[in-house]
C-alpha positions as CSV (number, residue, x, y, z in Angstrom):
1,X,39.4,-41.2,-142.2
2,X,35.6,-41.7,-142.8
3,X,33.9,-44.2,-141.0
4,X,32.4,-47.1,-142.6
5,X,28.7,-48.1,-142.0
6,X,28.7,-50.9,-139.5
7,X,32.5,-50.1,-138.4
8,X,33.3,-49.8,-134.8
9,X,33.5,-46.3,-133.4
10,X,37.0,-45.4,-132.9
11,X,38.6,-46.2,-129.5
12,X,38.8,-43.5,-127.0
13,X,41.6,-43.0,-124.8
14,X,41.1,-41.3,-121.5
15,X,44.2,-40.6,-119.5
16,X,44.1,-42.0,-115.9
17,X,43.0,-39.4,-113.1
18,X,45.9,-39.1,-110.5
19,X,46.0,-41.6,-107.9
20,X,45.4,-38.5,-105.4
21,X,42.3,-38.0,-107.2
22,X,41.1,-41.5,-107.3
23,X,41.8,-41.9,-103.7
24,X,39.4,-39.0,-103.0
25,X,36.8,-39.7,-105.6
26,X,34.3,-40.2,-102.8
27,X,34.4,-36.4,-102.4
28,X,32.8,-35.9,-105.8
29,X,29.1,-36.0,-105.4
30,X,26.4,-35.6,-108.0
31,X,25.3,-32.1,-108.5
32,X,28.2,-30.2,-106.9
33,X,30.1,-27.5,-108.5
34,X,33.8,-28.5,-109.5
35,X,36.3,-26.3,-110.9
36,X,39.4,-28.0,-112.6
37,X,42.1,-25.3,-113.0
38,X,44.9,-25.7,-115.7
39,X,42.8,-28.7,-116.7
40,X,44.6,-29.6,-119.8
41,X,42.9,-31.8,-121.9
42,X,40.7,-32.4,-118.7
43,X,41.1,-36.1,-117.5
44,X,40.0,-34.7,-113.9
45,X,37.1,-32.7,-115.2
46,X,35.8,-35.7,-117.0
47,X,36.5,-38.0,-113.9
48,X,34.5,-35.5,-111.9
49,X,31.6,-35.2,-114.6
50,X,31.2,-38.8,-114.5
51,X,30.5,-38.8,-111.1
52,X,27.6,-36.4,-111.6
53,X,29.2,-33.0,-110.8
54,X,28.6,-29.8,-112.6
55,X,32.3,-29.2,-113.7
56,X,33.9,-25.9,-115.2
57,X,37.3,-26.8,-116.5
58,X,39.8,-24.2,-117.0
59,X,43.0,-23.7,-118.9
60,X,45.2,-21.2,-121.4
61,X,45.4,-24.0,-124.2
62,X,42.7,-24.0,-126.6
63,X,43.9,-27.0,-128.5
64,X,44.0,-28.9,-125.3
65,X,40.4,-27.8,-124.5
66,X,39.0,-28.9,-127.7
67,X,40.6,-32.3,-127.2
68,X,38.8,-32.3,-123.6
69,X,35.6,-30.9,-125.0
70,X,35.6,-33.8,-128.1
71,X,36.2,-36.4,-125.7
72,X,33.8,-35.2,-123.0
73,X,31.1,-35.0,-126.0
74,X,31.9,-38.6,-127.0
75,X,31.4,-39.7,-123.7
76,X,27.9,-37.8,-123.2
77,X,29.5,-35.7,-120.5
78,X,28.7,-31.8,-120.0
79,X,31.6,-29.8,-119.0
80,X,31.8,-26.2,-119.2
81,X,35.2,-25.4,-121.0
82,X,36.8,-22.2,-120.6
83,X,40.1,-20.7,-122.1
84,X,41.8,-18.3,-119.7
85,X,45.3,-16.8,-119.6
86,X,46.2,-18.5,-116.2
87,X,49.1,-16.3,-116.1
88,X,47.2,-13.1,-116.2
89,X,44.8,-11.5,-113.8
90,X,41.9,-14.2,-113.7
91,X,38.4,-13.4,-114.4
92,X,35.6,-13.7,-111.9
93,X,35.2,-17.6,-112.0
94,X,32.9,-17.7,-108.8
95,X,33.2,-20.2,-105.8
96,X,33.0,-24.1,-106.1
97,X,32.3,-26.8,-103.7
98,X,35.5,-28.7,-104.9
99,X,38.5,-27.1,-106.3
100,X,41.3,-29.6,-108.0
101,X,44.3,-28.6,-109.4
102,X,47.0,-31.2,-110.7
103,X,50.4,-30.4,-112.1
104,X,50.1,-26.8,-112.0
105,X,52.2,-24.4,-110.0
106,X,52.0,-20.6,-110.1
107,X,52.7,-19.5,-106.5
108,X,51.6,-15.7,-107.3
109,X,48.1,-17.1,-107.9
110,X,48.0,-19.3,-104.9
111,X,45.6,-16.9,-103.1
112,X,43.2,-17.0,-106.4
113,X,43.0,-20.6,-106.2
114,X,42.1,-20.6,-102.2
115,X,39.5,-18.0,-102.6
116,X,37.6,-20.3,-105.5
117,X,36.8,-22.6,-102.5
118,X,33.3,-22.1,-101.2
119,X,32.6,-22.2,-97.9
120,X,32.6,-25.7,-96.3
121,X,34.6,-26.4,-99.9
122,X,37.4,-28.5,-100.7
123,X,40.7,-28.3,-102.5
124,X,42.5,-31.2,-104.0
125,X,45.7,-30.3,-105.4
126,X,49.1,-32.1,-106.4
127,X,52.1,-30.9,-108.2
128,X,55.7,-31.6,-108.7
129,X,58.2,-31.7,-105.7
130,X,61.7,-30.2,-106.5
131,X,63.0,-33.7,-106.4
132,X,61.4,-34.3,-109.9
133,X,64.4,-32.6,-111.4
134,X,66.5,-35.9,-110.6
135,X,64.1,-38.2,-112.0
136,X,64.8,-36.8,-115.7
137,X,61.6,-35.8,-116.8
138,X,58.9,-33.0,-116.0
139,X,59.6,-29.5,-115.1
140,X,62.9,-28.3,-114.1
141,X,62.4,-24.6,-113.4
142,X,62.1,-23.8,-109.5
143,X,59.0,-21.8,-110.4
144,X,57.0,-24.8,-111.2
145,X,58.6,-27.1,-108.2
146,X,57.5,-27.0,-104.6
147,X,59.9,-27.1,-101.9
148,X,59.4,-29.8,-99.3
149,X,56.6,-28.6,-96.8
150,X,55.5,-25.7,-98.9
151,X,52.0,-27.0,-100.5
152,X,50.6,-26.8,-96.8
153,X,51.6,-23.0,-96.7
154,X,50.2,-22.2,-99.9
155,X,46.8,-23.3,-99.5
156,X,46.6,-21.4,-96.0
157,X,43.9,-20.8,-94.4
158,X,42.4,-23.8,-95.5
159,X,42.7,-26.9,-93.2
160,X,44.7,-29.7,-94.4
161,X,42.9,-32.9,-93.9
162,X,45.0,-35.1,-95.7
163,X,48.7,-34.7,-97.2
164,X,51.6,-36.2,-98.8
165,X,55.1,-36.0,-100.3
166,X,56.1,-39.1,-102.3
167,X,57.9,-40.9,-105.0
168,X,55.2,-42.8,-106.9
169,X,55.7,-44.9,-109.4
170,X,53.9,-44.3,-112.9
171,X,53.4,-46.1,-116.1
172,X,56.1,-47.6,-118.1
173,X,58.7,-47.8,-115.4
174,X,58.6,-44.2,-114.5
175,X,58.6,-42.4,-111.0
176,X,57.4,-39.4,-110.1
177,X,57.8,-36.9,-106.8
178,X,54.8,-35.2,-105.9
179,X,53.1,-33.3,-103.2
180,X,49.4,-33.6,-102.6
181,X,47.0,-32.2,-100.5
182,X,43.1,-32.4,-99.7
183,X,42.2,-29.0,-97.7
184,X,38.9,-27.5,-96.7
185,X,37.5,-24.0,-95.9
186,X,35.5,-24.5,-92.6
Protein backbone atom coordinates (compact mmCIF):
# COMPACT_ATOMS: atom_id res chain seq x y z
CA UNK A 1 0.00 0.00 0.00
CA UNK A 2 1.59 3.30 -1.05
CA UNK A 3 2.11 5.96 1.60
CA UNK A 4 0.12 9.15 1.23
CA UNK A 5 1.90 12.49 1.37
CA UNK A 6 1.77 13.73 4.95
CA UNK A 7 0.70 10.33 6.29
CA UNK A 8 2.70 9.00 9.23
CA UNK A 9 5.32 6.40 8.44
CA UNK A 10 4.36 2.80 9.25
CA UNK A 11 5.07 1.80 12.83
CA UNK A 12 8.30 -0.12 13.30
CA UNK A 13 8.07 -3.30 15.30
CA UNK A 14 11.33 -4.09 17.01
CA UNK A 15 11.33 -7.31 19.00
CA UNK A 16 12.63 -6.83 22.52
CA UNK A 17 16.14 -8.18 23.09
CA UNK A 18 16.62 -10.96 25.59
CA UNK A 19 16.62 -9.83 29.21
CA UNK A 20 20.09 -11.40 29.42
CA UNK A 21 21.40 -8.87 26.89
CA UNK A 22 19.48 -6.00 28.51
CA UNK A 23 21.07 -6.84 31.87
CA UNK A 24 24.52 -6.91 30.28
CA UNK A 25 24.20 -4.11 27.73
CA UNK A 26 26.83 -2.14 29.68
CA UNK A 27 29.31 -4.44 27.90
CA UNK A 28 28.36 -2.81 24.56
CA UNK A 29 30.59 0.18 23.81
CA UNK A 30 30.75 2.51 20.83
CA UNK A 31 33.20 1.29 18.20
CA UNK A 32 33.62 -2.24 19.57
CA UNK A 33 33.37 -5.11 17.10
CA UNK A 34 30.33 -7.31 17.76
CA UNK A 35 29.28 -10.58 16.11
CA UNK A 36 25.66 -11.75 16.39
CA UNK A 37 25.60 -15.43 15.38
CA UNK A 38 22.33 -17.03 14.25
CA UNK A 39 20.87 -13.54 14.44
CA UNK A 40 17.50 -14.21 12.80
CA UNK A 41 15.84 -10.82 12.20
CA UNK A 42 18.61 -9.17 14.19
CA UNK A 43 16.97 -7.91 17.39
CA UNK A 44 20.26 -8.28 19.30
CA UNK A 45 22.37 -6.93 16.42
CA UNK A 46 20.12 -3.87 16.24
CA UNK A 47 20.37 -3.35 20.02
CA UNK A 48 24.18 -3.44 19.76
CA UNK A 49 24.21 -1.07 16.77
CA UNK A 50 22.03 1.37 18.73
CA UNK A 51 24.79 1.44 21.36
CA UNK A 52 27.33 2.39 18.68
CA UNK A 53 28.96 -1.00 18.13
CA UNK A 54 30.26 -2.12 14.72
CA UNK A 55 28.03 -5.16 14.22
CA UNK A 56 28.26 -8.18 11.96
CA UNK A 57 25.05 -10.22 11.96
CA UNK A 58 25.16 -13.78 10.59
CA UNK A 59 22.31 -16.18 9.83
CA UNK A 60 21.45 -18.84 7.26
CA UNK A 61 17.95 -17.48 6.55
CA UNK A 62 18.18 -14.76 3.90
CA UNK A 63 14.52 -13.74 4.37
CA UNK A 64 15.09 -13.03 8.06
CA UNK A 65 18.28 -11.14 7.23
CA UNK A 66 16.33 -9.03 4.72
CA UNK A 67 13.82 -8.11 7.44
CA UNK A 68 16.64 -7.13 9.79
CA UNK A 69 18.37 -5.17 7.05
CA UNK A 70 15.18 -3.23 6.31
CA UNK A 71 14.53 -2.49 9.97
CA UNK A 72 18.11 -1.34 10.63
CA UNK A 73 18.01 0.85 7.52
CA UNK A 74 14.77 2.51 8.60
CA UNK A 75 16.33 3.18 12.01
CA UNK A 76 19.46 4.67 10.44
CA UNK A 77 21.69 1.90 11.80
CA UNK A 78 24.59 0.23 10.02
CA UNK A 79 24.90 -3.55 10.39
CA UNK A 80 26.94 -5.91 8.19
CA UNK A 81 24.35 -8.62 7.40
CA UNK A 82 25.86 -11.94 6.16
CA UNK A 83 24.06 -15.05 4.96
CA UNK A 84 26.10 -18.07 6.09
CA UNK A 85 25.06 -21.72 6.27
CA UNK A 86 25.76 -22.29 9.96
CA UNK A 87 25.30 -26.06 9.58
CA UNK A 88 28.23 -26.32 7.14
CA UNK A 89 31.88 -25.38 7.64
CA UNK A 90 32.01 -21.70 8.61
CA UNK A 91 33.96 -19.16 6.61
CA UNK A 92 36.63 -17.16 8.42
CA UNK A 93 34.54 -14.61 10.31
CA UNK A 94 37.48 -13.17 12.25
CA UNK A 95 37.48 -12.35 15.96
CA UNK A 96 35.31 -9.89 17.84
CA UNK A 97 35.31 -7.94 21.08
CA UNK A 98 31.86 -9.34 21.84
CA UNK A 99 30.13 -12.40 20.41
CA UNK A 100 26.38 -12.86 20.97
CA UNK A 101 24.54 -16.16 20.56
CA UNK A 102 20.85 -16.36 21.47
CA UNK A 103 18.46 -19.30 21.02
CA UNK A 104 20.95 -21.25 18.93
CA UNK A 105 22.68 -24.50 19.80
CA UNK A 106 24.92 -26.56 17.57
CA UNK A 107 27.41 -28.45 19.72
CA UNK A 108 29.51 -29.29 16.66
CA UNK A 109 30.26 -25.56 16.25
CA UNK A 110 30.91 -24.72 19.92
CA UNK A 111 34.67 -24.43 19.20
CA UNK A 112 33.92 -22.12 16.24
CA UNK A 113 31.91 -19.82 18.52
CA UNK A 114 34.63 -19.69 21.19
CA UNK A 115 37.30 -19.02 18.54
CA UNK A 116 35.39 -15.90 17.38
CA UNK A 117 36.04 -14.26 20.79
CA UNK A 118 39.11 -12.01 20.58
CA UNK A 119 41.72 -11.80 23.37
CA UNK A 120 40.09 -9.95 26.30
CA UNK A 121 36.78 -10.37 24.45
CA UNK A 122 33.42 -11.53 25.78
CA UNK A 123 30.80 -14.10 24.83
CA UNK A 124 27.15 -13.58 25.75
CA UNK A 125 25.20 -16.76 25.13
CA UNK A 126 21.72 -17.94 26.00
CA UNK A 127 19.70 -20.87 24.78
CA UNK A 128 16.99 -23.28 25.80
CA UNK A 129 17.35 -25.97 28.43
CA UNK A 130 15.87 -29.44 27.99
CA UNK A 131 13.15 -28.41 30.48
CA UNK A 132 11.75 -26.18 27.73
CA UNK A 133 10.17 -29.25 26.17
CA UNK A 134 7.70 -29.45 29.10
CA UNK A 135 6.49 -25.89 28.52
CA UNK A 136 4.80 -26.83 25.24
CA UNK A 137 6.58 -24.49 22.83
CA UNK A 138 10.07 -24.00 21.39
CA UNK A 139 12.58 -26.66 20.41
CA UNK A 140 11.92 -30.27 21.37
CA UNK A 141 14.92 -32.07 19.85
CA UNK A 142 17.77 -32.93 22.25
CA UNK A 143 20.21 -31.54 19.67
CA UNK A 144 18.79 -28.06 20.32
CA UNK A 145 18.36 -28.25 24.10
CA UNK A 146 21.06 -27.88 26.76
CA UNK A 147 21.43 -30.27 29.64
CA UNK A 148 21.75 -28.74 33.14
CA UNK A 149 25.30 -27.45 33.70
CA UNK A 150 26.30 -27.95 30.05
CA UNK A 151 26.69 -24.34 28.92
CA UNK A 152 29.81 -23.71 31.03
CA UNK A 153 31.51 -26.73 29.47
CA UNK A 154 30.60 -25.61 25.93
CA UNK A 155 32.31 -22.24 26.33
CA UNK A 156 35.59 -23.60 27.74
CA UNK A 157 38.34 -22.39 27.88
CA UNK A 158 36.60 -19.02 28.30
CA UNK A 159 36.20 -17.89 31.92
CA UNK A 160 32.55 -17.73 33.06
CA UNK A 161 31.88 -14.39 34.73
CA UNK A 162 28.13 -14.78 35.21
CA UNK A 163 25.72 -17.57 34.43
CA UNK A 164 22.26 -18.83 35.24
CA UNK A 165 19.72 -21.57 34.54
CA UNK A 166 16.14 -20.35 35.02
CA UNK A 167 12.48 -20.52 34.26
CA UNK A 168 11.78 -16.97 33.11
CA UNK A 169 8.46 -15.24 32.42
CA UNK A 170 7.89 -13.94 28.91
CA UNK A 171 5.18 -11.95 27.15
CA UNK A 172 1.59 -13.29 27.01
CA UNK A 173 1.89 -15.43 30.12
CA UNK A 174 4.45 -17.82 28.67
CA UNK A 175 7.62 -18.96 30.38
CA UNK A 176 10.87 -20.29 29.05
CA UNK A 177 13.67 -22.45 30.45
CA UNK A 178 17.08 -21.08 29.51
CA UNK A 179 20.74 -21.27 30.37
CA UNK A 180 22.68 -18.02 30.01
CA UNK A 181 26.34 -17.16 30.33
CA UNK A 182 28.73 -14.24 30.09
CA UNK A 183 32.25 -15.57 29.55
CA UNK A 184 35.52 -13.86 28.68
CA UNK A 185 38.83 -14.71 27.13
CA UNK A 186 41.61 -13.68 29.48
